[in-house]
C-alpha positions in Angstrom: 126.3 79.5 92.8 128.4 80.4 89.8 126.4 81.9 86.8 126.1 79.4 84.3 126.6 80.5 80.9 129.9 82.1 80.0 130.4 84.0 76.9 134.1 84.7 75.3 135.1 86.8 72.5 138.9 86.0 71.4 141.5 89.1 69.1 144.5 87.9 68.1 147.2 89.0 65.6 149.8 86.7 63.3 152.0 87.7 61.3 153.8 85.1 58.2 157.2 83.6 58.4 160.0 85.1 56.1 159.7 81.5 54.0 158.8 82.4 50.8 155.1 81.0 51.3 153.4 83.3 53.0 149.6 83.0 52.3 149.8 82.2 49.6 150.7 78.4 50.4 147.9 78.5 53.0 145.9 79.5 50.2 147.4 76.1 48.4 147.3 74.0 51.4 143.1 75.3 51.5 142.5 74.0 48.7 144.3 70.7 49.1 142.4 69.9 52.0 138.6 71.0 50.9 139.0 69.7 47.2 141.2 66.1 47.6 140.3 64.9 51.4 142.1 65.2 54.7 146.1 66.6 55.0 148.5 63.4 56.0 150.9 66.1 57.9 149.1 66.9 61.2 151.3 70.4 62.5 150.1 73.7 61.3 152.4 75.0 58.5 154.8 77.2 59.0 153.2 80.0 57.0 151.7 82.4 59.6 152.4 82.5 63.4 150.4 84.6 66.2 151.9 87.3 67.4 149.1 88.5 70.0 146.2 87.8 71.6 142.8 89.0 73.8 140.5 87.6 75.4 137.4 88.3 76.9 135.4 86.6 79.4 131.9 86.8 80.0 129.4 84.8 83.0 125.8 85.2 81.9 122.8 83.6 84.2 120.9 81.4 82.0 119.2 78.1 82.2 121.0 76.7 79.6 124.5 74.8 79.0 127.6 77.2 79.5 128.9 78.2 76.2 132.0 79.9 74.3 131.3 81.9 71.3 133.5 84.4 69.1 136.8 84.9 68.0 138.7 87.5 66.1 142.1 87.7 64.4 144.5 90.3 62.2 146.3 88.2 60.2 150.0 89.5 58.1 150.8 88.6 54.9 154.3 88.4 53.3 153.4 87.4 49.5 151.3 89.9 47.7 148.8 88.5 44.6 145.0 89.9 43.6 142.0 88.3 42.4 139.9 89.8 40.1 136.9 88.6 42.8 136.0 91.1 45.3 135.5 90.6 49.1 138.5 88.9 50.9 137.4 86.0 52.4 134.6 83.4 51.3 132.3 81.8 53.6 134.0 78.5 52.4 135.4 76.6 55.5 135.9 73.1 56.2 136.6 71.6 60.3 139.2 68.4 58.8 138.9 66.6 62.1 141.7 64.1 61.1 144.1 67.4 62.4 141.9 69.1 64.0 142.1 71.9 61.8 139.5 75.1 61.2 140.9 75.7 57.4 139.0 78.8 55.7 139.1 79.4 52.0 140.1 82.7 50.7 138.4 84.1 48.2 141.8 86.2 46.9 145.5 86.8 47.4 145.9 89.9 50.0 148.4 92.3 50.0 151.9 91.3 52.0 153.4 93.1 54.8 149.7 94.8 56.0 147.2 93.4 58.7 144.0 91.8 58.0 141.4 91.1 60.3 139.8 87.6 60.3 136.9 86.8 61.8 135.4 83.3 63.0 131.5 83.4 65.3 131.6 80.1 67.2 129.7 78.9 70.2 131.2 75.4 72.7 130.5 74.1 75.7 132.2 74.6 78.7 133.2 71.1 79.5 132.8 69.0 82.7 135.8 66.3 81.3 138.0 68.4 83.1 139.4 69.4 80.4 140.0 72.9 78.2 137.8 75.2 80.0 135.5 73.2 82.2 133.4 73.5 85.1 132.5 71.4 88.1 130.7 71.4 91.5 132.0 70.9 95.2 131.2 70.1 98.6 131.8 73.2 100.7 129.9 72.5 104.3 126.5 72.5 103.8 126.1 73.8 100.0 127.5 72.8 96.9 129.5 75.5 95.0 130.7 75.8 91.2 134.3 76.1 89.9 135.3 77.1 86.8 138.4 76.8 85.2 141.6 76.0 82.2 143.8 72.9 81.5 145.0 73.2 78.3 148.3 71.3 78.4 149.0 69.2 76.4 146.6 69.9 73.3 143.1 71.4 75.0 143.3 74.9 74.5 141.9 74.5 71.1 138.9 72.6 73.0 138.1 76.1 74.7 139.2 78.7 71.0 140.1 78.6 67.6 144.4 79.1 67.9 147.6 77.7 66.6 147.8 75.2 69.5 151.7 74.4 69.5 154.2 75.2 71.8 156.5 77.1 69.3 153.7 79.4 68.5 154.1 82.0 71.8 152.2 85.0 72.1 151.7 88.1 74.5 147.7 87.2 75.8 145.6 90.1 77.5 142.8 89.0 79.0 139.6 90.1 80.6 137.1 88.0 82.7 133.6 89.2 83.8 132.3 87.8 86.9 129.4 87.6 89.5 130.6 90.3 92.7 131.0 87.2 95.2 133.1 85.4 93.2 136.9 86.2 92.2 138.9 86.0 89.0 142.5 85.0 88.1 144.7 84.9 85.0 148.0 84.4 84.5 149.2 87.8 85.4 148.2 90.4 87.9 144.8 92.1 88.1 144.9 95.6 86.0 141.5 96.9 86.8 138.3 96.3 88.0 135.3 97.5 85.5 132.2 97.9 87.7 127.9 98.6 86.5 125.5 99.8 88.9 122.7 98.2 87.1 124.0 95.0 87.5 126.0 92.5 89.8 128.9 91.8 87.4 132.1 92.8 87.6 134.7 93.0 84.6 137.9 92.2 85.6 141.0 93.4 83.1 144.6 91.0 83.6 147.9 92.6 82.3 149.2 91.5 79.4 151.3 88.2 79.7 154.6 87.7 78.3 154.6 85.3 74.8 153.1 82.7 76.0 151.9 79.3 74.5 148.8 78.6 74.5 148.6 75.3 77.4 150.1 77.7 79.8 147.2 80.4 79.4 145.3 80.4 82.6 142.2 81.5 84.1 139.6 80.6 86.7 136.1 81.9 88.4 135.6 81.0 92.1 134.8 82.2 95.5 138.0 81.0 96.8 139.7 82.6 99.6 143.1 83.8 99.4 146.5 84.2 101.9 149.3 86.3 100.8 152.5 84.9 101.4 154.9 87.5 100.6 153.4 90.2 100.2 151.4 90.1 97.2 154.1 88.4 95.0 153.2 85.0 96.3 149.9 84.1 97.4 147.8 80.4 98.3 144.0 80.3 96.7 141.5 77.6 98.1 138.4 76.7 99.3 137.1 79.3 102.5 137.4 75.9 104.7 140.7 74.6 103.5 142.5 78.2 103.7 143.8 77.7 107.4 145.5 74.8 106.4 147.7 76.4 104.0 150.0 78.1 106.7 152.9 74.9 106.3 153.4 75.3 102.4 153.0 79.3 102.7 155.8 79.6 104.7 157.9 76.7 102.7 156.6 78.4 99.3 159.0 81.7 99.2 162.0 79.5 100.1 161.5 77.3 97.4 161.2 79.9 94.6 164.5 81.6 96.2 166.1 78.2 95.9 164.9 78.3 91.9 166.0 81.5 91.9 169.4 81.0 93.3 170.5 78.0 91.0 169.3 79.8 88.3 171.1 83.2 89.1 167.6 84.8 86.8 164.9 86.3 89.8 161.3 85.1 89.0 159.7 86.8 85.8 156.8 87.7 86.4 155.2 90.1 89.2 153.3 87.6 91.2 152.6 83.8 91.5 149.7 82.2 92.3 149.5 78.9 94.3 146.0 77.4 94.1 144.4 74.1 95.4 142.0 72.8 93.5 139.2 69.9 94.8 139.4 68.4 91.0 141.8 68.5 88.9 143.2 66.6 85.5 146.3 66.0 87.0 148.3 66.4 90.6 149.6 69.6 89.4 149.7 72.1 86.4 152.6 74.6 85.9 150.1 77.7 84.0 152.7 80.4 83.8 152.1 82.5 87.0 148.8 80.4 88.2 149.9 77.0 89.4 147.3 74.9 90.5 147.7 71.6 92.3 145.8 69.4 94.4 144.8 70.7 97.1 146.4 67.7 99.6 149.3 69.5 98.9 149.2 72.4 99.9 146.8 71.8 102.7 149.7 70.5 105.3 150.8 70.9 108.6 153.2 70.7 111.0 151.6 67.6 111.9 151.5 65.7 108.5 154.1 63.2 108.1 157.3 63.7 106.5 156.3 61.7 103.5 153.5 64.1 102.5 155.9 66.4 103.6 158.0 65.9 101.0 155.9 65.3 98.6 153.6 68.5 98.8 157.2 70.1 98.7 158.4 68.3 96.0 155.0 69.4 94.0 154.6 72.6 94.6 158.4 73.1 93.6 158.3 71.0 90.2 155.4 73.3 89.2 157.6 76.3 90.2 160.5 75.6 88.6 158.6 75.1 85.1 158.3 78.7 85.4 162.0 79.4 83.9 161.9 75.2 82.3 159.4 74.5 79.9 157.5 78.7 80.7 160.4 81.2 79.5 162.1 78.2 77.9 159.3 76.7 75.9 160.1 73.0 73.9 159.2 73.5 70.1 157.3 70.4 70.2 155.7 67.6 72.0 158.6 65.2 71.0 161.4 67.3 73.0 158.7 67.8 76.2 161.1 65.4 78.2 163.6 68.2 78.2 161.5 70.1 80.5 160.1 67.5 82.3 163.2 65.5 83.1 165.4 68.7 84.6 162.6 70.0 87.1 161.9 66.5 87.9 166.0 66.0 88.5 166.4 69.6 89.9 163.6 69.1 91.8 165.6 66.7 94.1 168.9 69.2 93.8 166.6 72.1 95.3 165.3 70.1 97.9 168.8 68.8 99.0 169.8 71.9 99.8 166.8 73.3 101.2 166.1 70.3 103.1 169.4 68.1 104.1 167.8 65.9 106.6 165.5 64.8 104.3 168.6 63.0 102.0 166.5 63.4 98.7 169.7 62.9 96.7 169.3 59.2 98.3 165.5 58.9 97.6 167.0 60.0 93.8 168.4 56.9 92.9 165.7 54.5 94.3 162.5 56.3 93.4 163.8 58.0 89.8 166.8 56.3 88.9 166.2 52.7 89.6 162.4 53.0 89.1 163.2 54.9 85.1 165.9 51.2 84.5 162.9 48.9 85.0 160.4 50.7 82.8 163.4 50.7 80.1 164.8 47.5 80.4 162.6 45.6 77.7 162.6 45.5 74.2 160.2 47.9 73.3 160.7 50.4 75.2 161.0 54.1 73.6 163.9 56.8 73.5 163.5 59.5 74.8 163.2 61.6 71.3 160.8 59.7 68.9 158.1 60.6 66.3 155.2 62.8 67.6 152.4 63.8 65.4 149.0 62.6 66.6 146.7 64.0 69.6 147.5 59.9 71.0 151.1 60.5 70.5 151.4 63.4 72.5 149.5 61.8 75.3 151.5 59.2 75.4 154.8 60.8 74.9 154.1 62.1 79.1 155.7 58.7 80.9 158.2 57.3 83.4 160.6 57.5 79.9 160.6 60.9 79.7 160.3 62.1 83.3 162.4 60.3 85.2 165.2 58.5 82.7 165.3 62.1 81.6 166.1 63.2 85.2 168.7 60.1 85.6 170.6 61.8 82.4 170.7 64.9 83.8 172.2 64.0 87.2 174.4 61.9 84.7 175.1 64.7 83.0 176.6 66.9 86.1 178.3 63.9 87.0 180.3 64.3 84.2 181.1 68.2 83.7 180.7 68.7 87.2 178.5 70.7 89.6 180.1 74.4 88.4 180.0 74.1 84.8 176.5 72.0 84.9 175.1 74.9 86.2 177.0 77.6 84.4 175.7 75.8 81.0 171.7 75.7 82.6 172.2 79.1 83.3 173.3 80.3 79.9 170.6 77.8 78.6 168.0 80.0 79.9 169.6 83.7 79.3 170.0 82.8 75.5 166.8 81.1 75.3 164.9 83.7 77.3 160.9 83.6 76.2 161.7 81.5 72.7 161.7 77.8 71.8 164.5 76.0 72.1 165.4 72.5 72.2 167.7 69.4 73.6 170.5 70.4 70.5 170.5 73.9 71.6 170.9 72.7 75.8 174.0 70.5 74.4 175.5 73.5 72.5 175.8 75.7 75.0 177.0 72.9 77.5 179.9 72.7 74.7 180.4 76.1 74.4 180.6 76.5 78.3 183.5 73.8 78.4 185.6 75.4 75.4 185.3 78.2 77.4 186.9 76.6 80.4 189.2 74.4 78.3 187.1 71.3 79.7 186.8 68.1 77.2 185.5 65.1 78.4 187.5 63.1 75.6 188.9 63.6 72.5 186.9 64.2 69.7 183.5 63.7 72.0 181.0 66.9 72.6 178.7 66.9 74.7 176.0 67.0 71.8 177.2 63.3 70.6 177.5 62.3 74.0 174.1 62.8 75.0 172.6 62.1 71.8 173.8 58.6 72.3 171.3 57.9 75.3 168.8 60.7 74.0 167.7 59.7 70.6 168.0 55.3 71.2 165.9 53.2 73.6 167.5 51.3 76.3 170.7 51.1 78.7 173.8 49.1 78.7 175.0 46.7 80.4 178.6 47.0 81.5 180.9 44.1 81.6 183.9 44.3 83.3 187.2 40.9 82.7 190.2 40.6 84.6 192.7 39.4 81.6 194.7 38.5 84.4 198.1 40.5 83.7 196.5 43.8 85.5 194.7 44.6 82.6 190.9 44.5 82.2 188.3 44.4 79.1 185.4 46.2 79.4 182.5 45.6 77.2 178.9 46.8 77.0 175.2 45.6 75.4 171.9 46.7 75.8 170.0 45.3 78.8 167.1 43.6 77.9 164.6 41.4 80.0 163.2 40.6 76.6 162.9 36.4 75.4 164.8 36.5 73.5 166.0 39.2 73.4 166.8 41.3 70.4 170.0 41.7 68.5 171.1 45.0 69.3 174.7 44.4 68.7 174.9 47.5 67.0 173.8 49.7 69.4 176.0 51.8 72.0 176.4 54.4 74.6 179.0 56.5 75.0 179.2 55.6 78.7 182.1 57.1 81.7 183.4 55.1 84.2 185.3 55.7 87.2 187.5 53.0 89.4 188.7 52.3 92.5 192.0 50.5 93.4 193.4 48.9 96.9 195.9 52.1 97.0 
C-alpha cells in the first residue's frame, strides 16, 4: 500500500513589476487588510511576480493523515525604504478568507533590486475530494491500491501550497518527489536523476525544470501504474496494471494526433515528453497538465472492436488535451474571463484536425450538430452571458466553464475561418502562437494578429471593419441575431437583424447589433 504521509517543501523566487509601486504598496495593502477589514479586490496586486519555484515532496509511513508542510520564497523589490526597527519580517500575518490571501506584515521596507528570502511553515491535509493534491484508493484485482495526484485547474493549487494562483503568473518549476521503491512518480517534465538511500526503501525522483508555467498546470502523481511507450520515450501511456494491455488502440493513434497538431501549428511539440495517463477517478473527464495529460481511463482503454462513437469520443478527448499544450500551456490566457479563447480554439481545431486524420467520420457535419446547434440552444434566452464577462470570485471562475465558453467560442472560430479563409486563418493562428510563445495573451492579441496578417496580404473583409471590431461584436455581448431577408419586389432585398430570443416576454434588444457575413445564391 502507498505510504500515507506526504511532506512537501516549496521554494520560489519573486520579482516586482516595474510600476513604481513595489513592496511599499504591498506593505500598505497589507496594513489595510489587517487593520481595516477585508479588501474588496479579489485579484492579487501587481507589485510582485514569481520567477522560479522548487517543490519537494516526500512520502513517509505513518498512521496519521497525509500532510503537506513547508514553503520558502525569495523576493526582489524595486522600491527602497528602511525603518529603524531591526529584522526583516514580523510574525504578524493574517489569512484573508474572502480573497483567499495569506497576508504578511513587514517590519520594515527593504532595499530594491535585491533578493530576500521569505519562509512560510505550514501544514495541510492530502485531500480526498479530487481537487488540489488528493489521494484515493481503487480496486485492482483482489487488492485496493492507493494513488496520489494533482488537479489544480482552475484554482486548486492554492489548496496545496502558498502560491500566486493566477494564470498570468507563469514561472519555471523544479519538482522532486520521494516515493517507495515499488511505486513510480510522474511530473510535467522527464526524470532527471534518481537518488537512492541504501538504509531506506525510499527513493527521490528529481525532475527536469519546466518551462514557464501557470500554477494550474503544475502536476505530479505517485502510483504503481504500468507504462507502455508509444513513440520511443517521447509519448507514453500509463494506467493500472490490469488495463495496460487495453491501451493499444489509443497508443497507436496518439503519435498521429500529436503530429496533426504540429502540422497545423507548424510548431513542434515543445517538451521532451508527453505522458498520457488513464485515471480510475478524475475530477474532470480530462486535464491538460503540461506534459502530463490525465484522462478518465475509459478514453485510453479502447480497442479496434470498440463502437465507432466510443472511438470518436476517445480520439477527440485525447486530441483536445494535446491541443491545449499549445493553446493554454504554451500561450496562456491572463485571466479566467478569457479562458474561452483557448477552450474554443481547442474545441474547433479538435474537429478540424480529426476530420483530416479520420475523414470517414464526417466530423465537419458532426460539428454543426454537436457544437454549433448546441451553442445556439444555450444562447437563445435573455439571461445568457457574453463570452467575455467579469470574473472575480472563485464562484465566478467555476461558472465561466460552460457551453457558451466551450461551444459558442468554437462556433465563432469556425465563423472567423469562413470570413478570412482557411489559409489566412491558419497563418494568423500560427503567428499568434509564435509571437506569444511562453507568454500570456488574450483575445485582443489574437484579433490584432489577424489584422496584421490580413493587412500584409492586402485582404479587406469590409471597409473600416477590422477583425477586432468584427469579433468584439460577437464576444462582448450575449446572444445572436435573427437575420430577416425581405424582397422588395423589384429585384432588391432588405436585410435586417434582431437578437433572437425565446424568453417571454423578450427584453428590448434593438440596440444590440452584430457584424454578419452573408452569402447568397441565385438561379444563375
